[in-house]
C-alpha positions as CSV (number, residue, x, y, z in Angstrom):
1,X,-43.9,16.8,-41.8
2,X,-42.2,19.7,-43.5
3,X,-38.5,19.8,-44.4
4,X,-38.0,22.4,-41.7
5,X,-39.5,20.1,-39.0
6,X,-37.3,17.2,-40.2
7,X,-34.2,19.4,-40.2
8,X,-35.1,20.6,-36.6
9,X,-35.5,17.0,-35.5
10,X,-32.2,16.0,-37.2
11,X,-30.4,18.9,-35.5
12,X,-31.9,18.0,-32.2
13,X,-30.9,14.3,-32.6
14,X,-27.4,15.4,-33.6
15,X,-27.1,17.5,-30.5
16,X,-28.3,14.6,-28.4
17,X,-25.9,12.2,-30.0
18,X,-23.0,14.6,-29.5
19,X,-24.0,15.2,-25.8
20,X,-24.2,11.4,-25.3
21,X,-20.8,10.9,-27.0
22,X,-19.2,13.6,-24.8
23,X,-20.7,12.0,-21.8
24,X,-19.4,8.5,-22.7
25,X,-16.0,10.0,-23.4
26,X,-15.9,11.7,-20.0
27,X,-17.0,8.5,-18.3
28,X,-14.3,6.5,-20.1
29,X,-11.7,9.1,-19.1
30,X,-12.8,8.9,-15.5
31,X,-12.7,5.1,-15.5
32,X,-9.1,5.3,-17.0
33,X,-8.1,7.8,-14.4
34,X,-9.5,5.6,-11.6
35,X,-7.7,2.6,-13.1
36,X,-4.4,4.4,-13.1
37,X,-4.9,5.6,-9.5
38,X,-5.8,2.0,-8.5
39,X,-2.6,0.7,-10.1
40,X,-0.5,3.3,-8.4
41,X,-2.1,2.6,-5.1
42,X,-1.5,-1.1,-5.5
43,X,2.1,-0.6,-6.4
44,X,2.6,1.6,-3.3
45,X,0.9,-1.0,-1.2
46,X,3.2,-3.7,-2.4
47,X,6.2,-1.4,-1.8
48,X,5.0,-0.8,1.8
49,X,4.5,-4.5,2.3
50,X,8.1,-5.1,1.1
51,X,9.4,-2.5,3.6
52,X,7.3,-3.9,6.4
53,X,8.6,-7.4,5.7
54,X,12.2,-6.2,5.7
55,X,11.7,-4.3,8.9
56,X,10.1,-7.3,10.6
57,X,13.2,-9.3,9.6
58,X,15.5,-6.7,11.1
59,X,13.4,-6.7,14.3
60,X,13.6,-10.5,14.6
61,X,17.4,-10.4,14.1
62,X,17.7,-7.7,16.9
63,X,15.5,-9.8,19.2
64,X,17.6,-12.9,18.5
65,X,20.8,-10.9,19.2
66,X,19.2,-9.5,22.4
67,X,18.2,-13.0,23.5
68,X,21.7,-14.3,23.0
69,X,23.2,-11.4,24.9
70,X,20.8,-11.8,27.7
71,X,21.9,-15.5,27.9
72,X,25.5,-14.3,28.1
73,X,24.7,-11.7,30.8
74,X,23.0,-14.5,32.9
75,X,26.1,-16.6,32.6
76,X,28.3,-13.7,33.7
77,X,26.0,-13.0,36.6
78,X,26.2,-16.7,37.6
79,X,30.0,-16.5,37.6
80,X,30.0,-13.3,39.6
81,X,27.6,-14.8,42.1
82,X,29.7,-18.0,42.4
83,X,32.9,-16.0,43.0
84,X,31.1,-13.8,45.5
85,X,29.9,-17.0,47.3
86,X,33.5,-18.4,47.2
87,X,34.9,-15.1,48.8
88,X,32.3,-15.2,51.5
89,X,33.1,-18.7,52.6
C-alpha cells in the first residue's frame, strides 16, 4: 500500500470515528432530554396526586357536613309533623 492509500484510509477512518462520536453525543443528549422530561412529568404527577388527595378530603368533609345537616332536617321535620298531629287532634 502506498502512503497516499494509507492516508486516504486514515482520513476515512477519522471521518467515520467523528461521525460515530457525533452520533453517540446526540444520542446521549436525547437520553438526557428524555430523562429531564420524565423527571418533570413525574413531579407534575405527584403534584396532581397531592391536589387530588386534598380535594378528596374536602369532598369527604362536605359529605360529612351534609349528612349531619340532613339528620338535623329529619329531626326538625319530625317535630313539625308531631306538632301538626297535635294540632289536628
